[in-house]
C-alpha positions in Angstrom: 3.8 -17.5 30.6 3.4 -16.2 27.1 5.8 -16.5 24.2 5.9 -13.4 22.0 7.5 -13.0 18.6 8.8 -9.6 17.4 9.5 -9.1 13.7 11.3 -6.3 11.8 10.9 -7.0 8.1 13.3 -4.6 6.4 14.2 -4.0 2.7 17.7 -5.6 3.2 17.3 -7.9 6.3 14.4 -9.6 8.2 14.9 -9.9 11.9 13.0 -12.0 14.5 13.1 -12.3 18.2 11.3 -14.5 20.7 10.6 -13.2 24.2 9.0 -14.7 27.3 7.8 -12.3 30.0 10.0 -9.6 28.4 13.0 -11.8 28.6 14.8 -12.3 25.2 15.0 -16.0 24.4 16.3 -16.1 20.9 16.8 -14.1 17.7 17.4 -14.7 14.0 18.4 -12.6 10.9 17.8 -13.5 7.2 18.4 -11.5 4.0 15.2 -10.2 2.6 16.5 -10.4 -1.0 13.3 -9.0 -2.5 11.2 -12.0 -1.3 9.6 -10.9 2.0 7.5 -14.1 2.5 10.5 -16.4 2.1 12.6 -14.2 4.4 9.8 -14.2 7.0 9.6 -18.0 7.0 13.3 -18.3 7.1 13.9 -15.9 10.0 11.0 -17.4 12.0 12.4 -20.9 11.7 15.8 -19.6 12.9 14.4 -17.9 16.0 11.9 -20.8 16.7 14.6 -23.4 16.3 17.0 -21.7 18.7 14.2 -21.4 21.3 13.0 -25.0 20.7 9.5 -23.8 20.0 6.9 -24.2 17.2 4.8 -21.4 15.8 1.8 -23.0 17.6 3.5 -22.2 20.9 3.4 -18.4 20.1 0.8 -16.3 21.8 1.4 -12.9 20.1 3.3 -11.5 17.2 4.3 -7.8 16.9 5.9 -6.4 13.8 7.3 -3.4 12.0 9.1 -2.8 8.7 8.5 -2.4 5.0 7.6 -6.1 4.4 5.4 -6.6 7.5 2.2 -7.0 5.4 3.6 -10.3 4.1 3.6 -12.0 7.5 1.4 -15.1 7.1 0.2 -15.1 10.7 -2.0 -12.8 12.8 0.1 -9.9 14.0 -0.1 -6.3 15.3 1.9 -3.7 13.4 3.7 -0.7 15.1 5.7 2.1 13.5 9.4 1.5 12.9 10.4 4.5 15.0 8.4 3.4 18.0 9.8 -0.1 17.8 13.4 1.2 17.4 13.0 3.5 20.4 11.4 0.8 22.7 13.8 -1.9 21.7 16.9 0.2 22.1 15.7 1.4 25.5 15.2 -2.2 26.6 18.9 -3.0 25.8 20.4 0.3 26.9 17.9 2.0 29.3 20.0 5.2 29.5 19.5 6.1 25.8 18.1 9.5 25.2 19.2 10.0 21.6 19.0 7.1 19.1 20.8 7.3 15.7 19.5 4.6 13.4 21.4 4.0 10.1 19.1 1.7 8.1 19.1 0.5 4.5 16.5 2.9 3.4 17.0 5.9 5.6 18.8 7.3 8.7 16.8 8.6 11.7 17.6 10.7 14.8 15.1 9.8 17.6 14.9 11.4 21.0 13.9 8.8 23.5 12.1 9.2 26.9 12.9 7.4 30.1 10.1 5.0 29.3 11.5 4.2 25.9 9.0 6.2 23.9 9.5 8.6 21.1 9.8 12.3 22.2 10.8 13.6 18.7 12.3 12.3 15.5 13.9 13.4 12.3 14.2 11.1 9.2 16.7 11.6 6.3 15.4 12.3 2.8 14.7 9.3 0.5 18.2 9.0 -0.9 20.6 6.1 -0.5 23.4 8.7 0.1 22.0 9.4 3.5 21.5 5.7 4.6 23.4 2.5 5.0 22.5 1.6 1.4 25.4 3.6 0.1 27.8 1.5 2.1 26.6 -1.6 0.2 26.8 0.2 -3.1 30.4 1.2 -2.7 31.4 -2.1 -1.1 30.4 -3.7 -4.4 32.4 -1.1 -6.4 35.5 -1.9 -4.3 34.8 -5.6 -4.2 35.1 -5.8 -0.5 33.0 -7.5 2.1 30.6 -5.1 3.8 31.7 -6.3 7.3 35.4 -5.4 6.4 34.7 -1.8 5.5 35.0 -0.4 9.0 38.4 -2.0 9.7 39.7 -0.8 6.3 38.6 2.8 6.9 40.5 2.9 10.2 43.7 2.4 8.2 43.1 5.4 6.0 45.8 8.1 5.8 44.1 10.5 3.4 40.3 10.1 3.0 39.0 10.9 -0.5 36.8 14.0 -0.8 33.4 13.3 -2.4 31.8 16.3 -4.0 28.3 15.1 -4.5 25.4 14.2 -2.1 23.7 11.9 -4.6 24.1 8.1 -4.3 24.3 7.6 -8.1 27.1 10.2 -8.4 28.8 8.9 -5.3 29.0 5.5 -6.9 30.4 7.1 -10.1 32.9 9.1 -8.1 34.0 6.0 -6.2 34.7 4.3 -9.6 36.6 7.3 -10.8 38.8 7.3 -7.6 39.6 3.6 -8.1 40.7 4.4 -11.7 42.9 7.2 -10.4 44.6 4.8 -8.0 43.1 5.8 -4.7 43.3 3.1 -2.1 40.2 1.3 -0.8 41.0 2.5 2.7 40.9 6.2 1.6 37.8 5.7 -0.5 35.9 4.1 2.3 37.0 6.7 4.8 35.9 9.4 2.4 32.5 7.7 2.0 32.2 7.6 5.8 33.0 11.3 6.0 30.2 12.1 3.4 27.7 10.0 5.3 28.8 11.4 8.7 28.3 14.9 7.4 24.7 14.2 6.4 23.8 12.5 9.7 25.7 15.1 11.8 23.6 17.9 10.1 20.4 16.1 11.1 21.8 15.6 14.7 22.6 19.3 14.9 19.0 20.2 13.9 17.5 17.7 16.4 20.0 18.2 19.2 21.8 15.3 20.9 21.0 14.3 24.5 23.1 11.7 26.2 23.4 8.8 26.2 23.6 8.5 22.5 23.1 5.1 20.9 23.6 4.0 17.3 21.7 1.1 15.8 21.0 -0.4 12.3 23.4 -1.8 9.8 25.6 1.2 10.0 26.3 0.5 13.7 28.2 -2.6 12.6 30.8 -0.4 10.8 33.4 0.5 13.4 35.0 3.1 11.2 31.7 4.9 10.6 30.8 4.8 14.3 34.2 6.2 15.3 34.1 9.0 12.7 30.5 10.0 13.7 31.4 10.1 17.3 34.4 12.4 16.6 32.3 14.7 14.4 29.5 15.0 16.9 31.8 15.2 19.9 29.9 12.3 21.6 30.6 8.8 22.7 28.2 6.6 20.7 27.1 3.4 22.4 26.4 0.4 20.3 24.1 -2.5 21.5 25.6 -6.0 21.3 23.3 -6.7 18.4 22.3 -3.4 16.8 20.2 -5.1 14.1 17.4 -6.6 16.3 16.3 -3.5 18.3 13.3 -3.0 16.1 12.1 -6.6 16.5 12.6 -6.4 20.3 10.5 -3.2 20.3 7.8 -4.8 18.3 7.6 -7.7 20.7 7.5 -5.5 23.8 4.9 -3.1 22.4 2.5 -5.8 21.4 2.9 -7.4 24.8 2.2 -4.1 26.6 -0.8 -3.2 24.5 -2.2 -6.7 25.0 -1.6 -6.5 28.7 
């Protein structure tokens, strides 16, 4: 029986899972905070500790993500999109469309029955089209990122944002605060702006059910609800939508080795 590590080293968070014979044993998440090597060591210790294993017990390491090149062990790298597709299919086998809202970009991925990528579309390189804008505005409003979804659900009159640029969105949010708009309405307006961008991508790609949402944006209940309403679809969310890429990395390296 082999122990496999899957790593997804992202710009905001580093994720690790440990699997044995395609069974998930443990997982860990650590902030990347601009120091990939430190984040990798931290997240490995979390996952290994939960599984009561040492790095010497590990047979294979699969990885994806921006900071994968900093991994201080032998590993096999796979594309982020392939890992997201495979890992999400492992958790929710009925997925046919995957919407990933990450820190750097958002993606629409069509998934085959085997968990492979049939087609994909990635947002442009702008924080306004990714989960990064949620972090930016959370700081402006001085609210915890994990509370934004619940706050937006209380909105009665979402603020209208007039720009598609992250820099100007931040400036607009500051202006709306000065004008007396509530945090709830500002967050709901931000969700509308982000939803409009992702819905446009989804329209171009086409949505096949079941539709699943992953990434940091999937933790925001208000955003998920608004996106589902805009797209006219029920969006499924995995129990832990942050580790799908790491699971996919572990599964793919296992299958290629096998």
